[in-house]
BALOBA-1460 file (C-alpha; in Angstrom, 3 decimals):
// residues 69
<rec num="1" residu="m" x="-17.740" y="-43.341" z="-20.328"/>
<rec num="2" residu="s" x="-15.985" y="-43.964" z="-23.646"/>
<rec num="3" residu="h" x="-12.580" y="-45.355" z="-22.506"/>
<rec num="4" residu="t" x="-11.680" y="-48.522" z="-20.525"/>
<rec num="5" residu="i" x="-8.349" y="-49.584" z="-19.028"/>
<rec num="6" residu="s" x="-7.323" y="-52.501" z="-17.111"/>
<rec num="7" residu="i" x="-4.863" y="-52.354" z="-14.468"/>
<rec num="8" residu="r" x="-3.102" y="-54.791" z="-12.053"/>
<rec num="9" residu="l" x="-3.061" y="-53.991" z="-8.567"/>
<rec num="10" residu="p" x="-0.803" y="-55.134" z="-5.638"/>
<rec num="11" residu="e" x="-2.790" y="-57.123" z="-2.932"/>
<rec num="12" residu="d" x="-2.704" y="-54.252" z="-0.370"/>
<rec num="13" residu="l" x="-4.017" y="-51.749" z="-2.657"/>
<rec num="14" residu="d" x="-6.737" y="-54.001" z="-3.780"/>
<rec num="15" residu="r" x="-7.760" y="-54.595" z="-0.313"/>
<rec num="16" residu="w" x="-7.705" y="-50.851" z="0.266"/>
<rec num="17" residu="l" x="-9.886" y="-50.325" z="-2.757"/>
<rec num="18" residu="e" x="-12.348" y="-53.097" z="-1.855"/>
<rec num="19" residu="e" x="-12.584" y="-51.781" z="1.572"/>
<rec num="20" residu="e" x="-13.225" y="-48.141" z="0.545"/>
<rec num="21" residu="s" x="-15.759" y="-49.328" z="-1.744"/>
<rec num="22" residu="r" x="-17.565" y="-51.203" z="0.900"/>
<rec num="23" residu="v" x="-17.323" y="-48.252" z="3.443"/>
<rec num="24" residu="t" x="-18.314" y="-45.450" z="0.914"/>
<rec num="25" residu="g" x="-20.807" y="-47.545" z="-0.994"/>
<rec num="26" residu="l" x="-19.104" y="-46.211" z="-4.192"/>
<rec num="27" residu="p" x="-18.011" y="-48.569" z="-6.999"/>
<rec num="28" residu="k" x="-14.247" y="-49.259" z="-7.192"/>
<rec num="29" residu="g" x="-14.071" y="-47.643" z="-10.688"/>
<rec num="30" residu="r" x="-15.626" y="-44.201" z="-9.274"/>
<rec num="31" residu="i" x="-13.149" y="-44.337" z="-6.463"/>
<rec num="32" residu="v" x="-10.268" y="-44.806" z="-8.922"/>
<rec num="33" residu="r" x="-11.810" y="-41.999" z="-11.328"/>
<rec num="34" residu="d" x="-12.090" y="-39.598" z="-8.508"/>
<rec num="35" residu="q" x="-8.476" y="-40.098" z="-7.292"/>
<rec num="36" residu="l" x="-7.098" y="-39.699" z="-10.817"/>
<rec num="37" residu="e" x="-9.150" y="-36.489" z="-11.079"/>
<rec num="38" residu="n" x="-7.817" y="-35.253" z="-7.722"/>
<rec num="39" residu="l" x="-4.248" y="-35.835" z="-8.818"/>
<rec num="40" residu="r" x="-4.717" y="-34.175" z="-12.178"/>
<rec num="41" residu="t" x="-6.245" y="-31.115" z="-10.428"/>
<rec num="42" residu="k" x="-3.697" y="-30.955" z="-7.780"/>
<rec num="43" residu="k" x="-0.787" y="-30.977" z="-10.156"/>
<rec num="44" residu="a" x="-2.464" y="-28.342" z="-12.606"/>
<rec num="45" residu="r" x="-2.937" y="-26.100" z="-9.616"/>
<rec num="46" residu="q" x="0.747" y="-25.953" z="-8.467"/>
<rec num="47" residu="p" x="-0.030" y="-25.213" z="-4.873"/>
<rec num="48" residu="f" x="3.474" y="-23.614" z="-4.298"/>
<rec num="49" residu="l" x="2.090" y="-20.470" z="-6.424"/>
<rec num="50" residu="d" x="0.001" y="-19.724" z="-3.362"/>
<rec num="51" residu="l" x="3.114" y="-18.460" z="-1.721"/>
<rec num="52" residu="a" x="3.831" y="-16.207" z="-4.693"/>
<rec num="53" residu="g" x="4.176" y="-12.484" z="-3.610"/>
<rec num="54" residu="s" x="3.654" y="-13.362" z="0.174"/>
<rec num="55" residu="i" x="7.222" y="-12.764" z="1.157"/>
<rec num="56" residu="e" x="8.132" y="-9.320" z="2.321"/>
<rec num="57" residu="g" x="11.437" y="-7.876" z="2.036"/>
<rec num="58" residu="v" x="13.677" y="-5.753" z="-0.413"/>
<rec num="59" residu="p" x="12.453" y="-6.104" z="-3.951"/>
<rec num="60" residu="d" x="15.886" y="-7.120" z="-5.305"/>
<rec num="61" residu="l" x="16.469" y="-9.747" z="-2.626"/>
<rec num="62" residu="s" x="17.114" y="-12.500" z="-5.019"/>
<rec num="63" residu="a" x="19.476" y="-10.322" z="-7.189"/>
<rec num="64" residu="k" x="21.804" y="-9.748" z="-4.417"/>
<rec num="65" residu="k" x="25.356" y="-11.471" z="-4.371"/>
<rec num="66" residu="g" x="26.929" y="-12.701" z="-1.241"/>
<rec num="67" residu="f" x="25.721" y="-11.880" z="2.450"/>
<rec num="68" residu="e" x="25.684" y="-8.751" z="4.453"/>
<rec num="69" residu="a" x="27.081" y="-9.093" z="7.951"/>
């Protein structure tokens, strides 16, 4: 690891991190790194794209103006 940051945590988040560390046996820094990596991966993945192409219907549905009764 080549970069270090310092952060201030609210008491409730610090308690959660301390408990998570105790339960899992992982250092607090490792938990924080894992959570940051999960967030980065989740944002890069764009899960809404999993639905692309899964809707059936007329091909020009988004181009239609108004509603058919």
